[in-house]
C-alpha positions in Angstrom: 0.0 0.0 0.0 2.7 2.5 1.0 4.6 2.1 -2.3 1.4 2.6 -4.4 0.3 5.7 -2.5 3.8 7.3 -2.6 3.8 6.9 -6.4 0.9 9.3 -6.6 2.2 12.9 -6.9 -0.4 14.5 -4.6 0.0 11.8 -1.9 3.8 12.0 -2.2 3.5 15.8 -1.6 1.3 15.3 1.5 3.7 12.6 2.8 6.7 14.9 2.2 5.1 17.7 4.2 4.3 15.2 7.0 7.9 13.9 7.1 9.4 17.4 7.3 7.1 18.3 10.3 7.6 14.9 11.9 11.4 15.5 11.8 10.8 19.0 13.3 8.7 17.5 16.1 11.1 14.6 16.5 8.2 12.2 16.6 9.0 8.7 17.9 9.1 6.2 15.0 6.3 4.1 16.3 3.9 7.0 16.6 5.2 8.6 13.4 4.2 5.6 11.3 0.8 5.3 12.9 0.1 9.0 12.2 1.2 8.9 8.5 -0.7 6.1 6.9 -4.5 5.9 6.5 -6.5 3.5 8.6 -8.8 2.4 5.8 -8.8 2.7 2.0 -12.1 1.6 0.5 -12.6 1.2 -3.3 -15.9 0.1 -4.7 -17.4 -0.6 -8.1 -20.6 1.6 -8.7 -22.7 0.1 -11.6 -25.7 2.2 -12.7 -28.1 2.2 -15.6 -27.6 5.3 -17.8 -30.5 7.2 -19.4 -29.9 5.5 -22.7 -30.5 2.1 -21.1 -26.8 1.0 -21.0 -25.0 -0.1 -17.9 -21.8 1.6 -16.9 -19.5 0.8 -14.0 -17.9 3.8 -12.2 -15.3 3.5 -9.5 -15.6 5.2 -6.1 -13.1 5.6 -3.2 -13.4 6.6 0.4 -10.3 7.0 2.6 -10.5 7.2 6.4 -7.2 8.5 7.6 -7.7 8.2 11.4 -10.5 7.7 13.9 -8.3 8.3 16.9 -10.0 11.6 17.9 -13.5 10.9 16.6 -15.3 9.9 13.3 -13.7 11.0 10.1 -15.0 14.0 8.3 -14.5 15.0 4.7 -16.0 15.8 1.4 -17.1 13.6 -1.5 -16.1 14.9 -4.9 -17.2 13.9 -8.4 -14.5 14.6 -11.0 -12.9 12.7 -13.9 -9.4 12.7 -12.3 -10.5 11.2 -8.9 -8.2 8.3 -7.9 -7.2 6.6 -4.6 -3.9 8.5 -4.2 -5.5 11.9 -4.5 -8.3 10.9 -2.1 -5.8 9.6 0.4 -3.8 12.8 0.3 -6.9 14.9 0.8 -7.9 12.7 3.8 -4.5 13.2 5.4 -4.8 17.0 5.0 -8.3 16.9 6.4 -7.0 15.0 9.5 -4.5 17.9 10.2 -7.2 20.5 9.5 -9.6 19.0 12.0 -6.9 18.7 14.6 -5.7 22.2 14.1 -9.3 23.6 14.5 -9.7 21.3 17.6 -12.7 19.5 16.1 -13.5 16.0 17.4 -12.8 14.4 14.1 -10.3 12.5 12.0 -9.8 13.1 8.3 -11.7 11.5 5.5 -12.2 12.0 1.9 -14.1 10.3 -1.0 -14.7 10.6 -4.7 -16.1 9.0 -7.8 -14.3 9.2 -11.1 -16.9 10.7 -13.3 -17.8 13.9 -15.2 -20.9 15.3 -13.4 -21.3 18.0 -16.1 -22.1 15.4 -18.7 -24.5 13.4 -16.6 -28.2 14.0 -16.1 -29.8 14.6 -12.7 -31.3 11.1 -12.8 -27.9 9.5 -13.5 -26.3 11.5 -10.7 -29.0 10.4 -8.3 -28.6 6.7 -9.2 -24.8 7.1 -8.9 -25.0 8.7 -5.5 -27.5 6.2 -4.1 -25.6 3.2 -5.4 -22.3 4.5 -4.0 -23.9 5.1 -0.6 -25.2 1.5 -0.6 -21.8 0.1 -1.5 -20.0 1.9 1.4 -22.9 1.6 3.9 -20.9 -0.8 6.2 -18.2 1.8 6.7 -20.2 5.0 7.4 -22.3 6.3 10.3 -22.6 9.5 12.3 -19.9 8.1 14.6 -17.7 6.6 11.9 -17.6 8.7 8.7 -19.6 11.9 8.0 -19.4 13.1 4.4 -20.0 16.6 3.0 -20.1 18.3 -0.5 -16.9 18.9 -2.4 -16.0 19.5 -6.0 -18.8 18.3 -8.3 -21.2 17.6 -5.5 -23.7 19.8 -3.6 -26.5 19.8 -1.0 -28.7 17.8 -3.3 -26.1 15.0 -3.4 -26.1 15.1 0.4 -29.9 14.9 0.5 -29.7 11.7 -1.6 -27.1 10.2 0.7 -29.2 11.1 3.8 -32.4 9.5 2.2 -30.6 6.3 1.1 -28.9 5.8 4.6 -32.1 6.7 6.4 -34.2 4.3 4.3 -31.9 1.4 5.6 -32.2 2.5 9.2 -36.0 3.1 9.1 -35.8 6.6 10.5 -34.2 10.0 9.5 -30.5 10.2 10.3 -29.6 13.8 9.4 -26.2 13.6 11.1 -24.9 11.0 8.5 -23.8 14.0 6.3 -23.3 17.7 6.5 -23.9 20.4 3.8 -27.5 19.3 3.5 -30.4 21.6 2.4 -31.9 23.7 5.2 -35.1 21.8 4.7 -33.4 18.6 5.7 -31.7 20.1 8.9 -28.8 21.6 7.1 -27.0 24.5 8.8 -27.4 28.2 8.0 -24.0 29.6 6.8 -22.7 26.3 5.5 -22.7 27.2 1.9 -20.5 30.3 2.2 -18.4 29.0 5.2 -15.2 28.0 3.4 -15.0 31.1 1.2 -16.0 33.3 4.1 -13.2 31.8 6.2 -10.6 32.4 3.4 -11.6 36.1 3.2 -11.8 36.5 7.0 -8.3 35.2 7.5 -7.0 37.2 4.6 -8.4 40.3 6.4 -6.6 39.2 9.6 -3.3 38.8 7.7 -3.7 42.2 6.1 -4.3 43.7 9.5 -1.2 41.9 10.9 0.9 43.3 8.0 -0.5 46.8 8.5 -2.3 47.0 5.1 -5.6 49.0 5.0 -8.5 46.9 3.6 -9.9 49.8 1.6 -6.8 50.1 -0.5 -6.3 46.3 -1.0 -6.4 44.3 -4.2 -7.0 40.5 -4.7 -6.9 37.8 -7.4 -9.0 34.7 -7.0 -8.3 31.4 -8.8 -11.4 29.4 -9.1 -15.0 30.5 -9.2 -16.9 27.5 -7.7 -18.4 27.7 -4.3 -15.2 28.5 -2.5 -13.8 31.0 -5.0 -17.1 32.8 -5.4 -17.7 33.3 -1.7 -14.0 34.3 -1.2 -14.4 37.0 -3.9 -17.8 38.0 -2.6 -16.7 38.4 1.0 -13.5 40.2 0.1 -15.4 42.6 -2.1 -17.9 43.2 0.8 -14.8 44.1 2.9 -13.9 46.8 0.4 -11.2 44.8 -1.4 -10.9 45.4 -5.2 -11.0 42.1 -7.1 -8.7 42.4 -10.1 -8.8 38.9 -11.6 -10.9 35.7 -11.4 -10.5 32.4 -13.2 -12.4 29.2 -13.7 -12.2 26.2 -16.0 -13.4 28.3 -18.9 -10.7 31.0 -18.7 -9.8 34.1 -16.7 -11.0 37.7 -16.6 -9.2 40.9 -15.5 -10.3 44.4 -14.7 -7.9 46.8 -13.0 -10.9 48.9 -11.8 -12.4 45.9 -10.1 -14.7 43.1 -11.1 -18.4 43.1 -10.1 -18.5 39.7 -8.4 -22.3 39.5 -8.4 -22.6 40.3 -12.1 -19.9 37.8 -12.9 -21.8 35.1 -10.9 -25.0 35.8 -12.8 -23.0 35.6 -16.1 -21.3 32.4 -15.2 -24.6 30.8 -14.2 -26.2 31.8 -17.5 -23.2 30.9 -19.7 -21.6 27.9 -17.9 -18.4 29.8 -17.2 -16.8 33.3 -16.9 -15.2 33.3 -20.4 -16.2 36.4 -22.4 -17.7 38.2 -19.4 -18.3 41.8 -20.8 -17.3 43.5 -17.6 -13.6 42.5 -17.8 -10.9 41.6 -20.3 -9.6 38.1 -21.0 -6.2 37.2 -19.5 -4.2 34.0 -19.5 -5.0 32.1 -16.3 -1.4 31.3 -15.6 -0.3 34.9 -16.1 -3.1 36.1 -13.9 -1.5 34.3 -10.9 1.7 36.3 -11.3 0.1 39.8 -11.5 0.8 42.3 -8.6 -1.8 42.1 -5.8 -2.1 42.1 -2.1 -4.0 38.8 -1.8 -3.7 35.8 -4.1 -6.3 33.2 -3.3 -5.9 29.9 -5.2 -9.3 28.2 -4.7 -9.3 25.5 -7.3 -7.2 22.4 -7.6 -4.1 21.0 -5.9 -0.5 21.8 -7.1 -1.2 25.1 -8.9 1.7 27.1 -7.2 4.8 25.2 -8.3 8.5 25.7 -8.8 7.7 27.1 -12.2 5.7 30.1 -11.1 6.4 30.6 -7.3 9.4 32.9 -8.1 7.1 35.1 -10.2 4.3 35.7 -7.6 3.8 39.3 -6.8 1.3 39.0 -3.9 1.8 40.0 -0.3 -0.5 37.2 1.1 -1.1 33.7 -0.4 -4.5 32.6 1.0 -4.8 28.9 0.2 -8.5 28.3 -0.4 -7.8 25.0 -2.2 -6.3 21.9 -0.6 -2.6 21.5 -1.4 -2.3 24.3 -3.9 1.4 24.9 -3.2 4.0 22.2 -3.8 6.9 21.7 -1.4 9.3 23.0 -4.1 7.3 26.2 -4.4 7.2 26.4 -0.6 11.0 26.5 -0.4 11.1 29.3 -3.0 8.6 31.3 -1.0 10.4 30.7 2.2 13.7 31.9 0.7 12.0 35.1 -0.4 10.4 35.6 2.9 8.1 38.4 1.8 4.9 36.4 1.1 2.7 35.7 4.1 1.2 32.2 3.5 -2.0 31.2 5.1 -1.7 27.4 4.8 -4.6 25.4 3.5 -5.4 23.4 6.7 -6.0 26.8 8.4 -7.2 29.0 5.5 -10.0 26.7 4.1 -11.0 25.2 7.5 -14.3 27.2 7.5 -16.2 24.5 5.7 -15.4 21.7 8.0 -15.9 23.9 11.1 -19.4 24.8 10.1 -20.0 21.2 9.1 -19.1 20.4 12.7 -21.7 23.0 13.8 -24.3 21.3 11.6 -23.4 17.8 13.0 -23.9 19.2 16.5 -27.2 20.8 15.6 -28.4 17.6 14.2 -27.7 15.7 17.4 -29.4 18.5 19.4 -32.3 18.7 17.0 -31.9 22.5 17.2 -31.1 25.2 14.6 -28.7 28.1 15.1 -29.2 31.3 13.1 -26.7 32.3 10.4 -25.5 35.2 12.6 -24.7 32.7 15.4 -23.0 30.3 13.0 -20.8 32.9 11.3 -19.9 34.4 14.7 -18.9 31.1 16.1 -16.9 30.4 12.9 -15.0 33.7 13.1 -14.2 33.1 16.7 -12.7 29.7 16.1 -10.7 30.8 13.0 -9.4 33.8 14.8 -8.2 31.6 17.7 -6.5 29.1 15.3 -4.9 32.0 13.3 -3.4 33.5 16.4 -2.2 30.0 17.6 -0.4 29.4 14.3 1.2 32.8 13.9 2.4 32.7 17.5 3.9 29.3 17.0 5.6 30.4 13.8 7.1 33.4 15.4 8.2 31.6 18.6 9.9 28.7 16.7 11.0 30.8 13.7 9.3 28.4 11.2 7.0 29.0 8.3 3.2 29.3 8.8 2.7 25.9 7.1 5.2 24.2 9.4 3.5 25.8 12.4 0.0 24.8 11.4 1.0 21.2 10.6 3.2 20.9 13.7 0.3 21.9 16.0 -2.1 19.5 14.2 0.2 16.5 13.9 1.3 16.8 17.6 -2.4 16.9 18.5 -3.0 13.6 16.7 0.2 12.0 17.9 -0.5 12.9 21.5 -4.0 11.4 21.2 -2.5 8.2 19.8 0.1 8.0 22.6 -2.6 8.5 25.2 -4.8 5.7 23.8 -1.9 3.4 23.3 -1.6 0.5 20.8 -4.1 -2.3 21.2 -2.2 -5.6 21.3 
């Protein structure tokens, strides 16, 4: 298993990050090995009948990195590139994210290799329900709690909830988070990740003594995270210079109207040819001068090839694993880019998912104001914890965040011991 996972570039990147921090912490070898490798790797065949009457077999994966501190928590993504190595890396990062935010979870992640944009609603429903049935023995509110991710949404979570509840004979809303409000979802969940990215960006700007009203930003990705990052930054008074999605990138030095761009993207299936901005090469957009650069799309977008050309003051990692270790070393040598690492920066989603899970057990609903207030309090506390650790130990923000998280998991494993 170890050799196969390490051959995948995204998992190899996550493992390299872990090894560097484990060396820094001087973790004992027996605890180190237990922290690094996932507890369960589940792969299932998902056969469904397509609308044209043919049968197609898709392949789904679910990785549960650790259950030492509680049930695993993590998204379910539908994307053509999904494979076991990528999912395992994302589960590992989620483990550190939950530990850093002091949530009673381990890390999980799942995905199905498919193209949801080419599938009908009926096909997606059949795919989701069959996948849920295939992994039923490995999920429950106390074992594995899924949430939306790339290519999935609250409707996907509603189908999972119904499928699971049909087997139990009663409604189990706590089996997933990110559900519709009408199915005991949580107010504030949809915007939580992007709001957190923007909120911590404003904290970093304040720490650097930069006035929000004169700040500029570039956002890579215009899905749920990218849109709410841009929307919240714009509400703070930040000028959004550039935004990209899978269709292309747009640029306006006077600022982009985020709401108008969202309406255009919804109507046209992407932001390409938006009349309120000019076209720009997506790769070149990342290297333009700005105060905040927020990569909110895929993994490994900031690499050794472009890290030396970045002209941002703050790199706010809305995506999981957007910066490679090689790029990290370049940015650390520069020393003038303040990095808000992914396991801190995009932790808003899993934090509000935790709030939803708690509300489901309580059978009680909090208001959006309460949810966002609790979210900002927890993210502020984690931000201060990470920056204080980095300054005290003279290490990077990423090393600080991962060191706090990994030590939290390692300490829990040491306290529980190893069952003979």
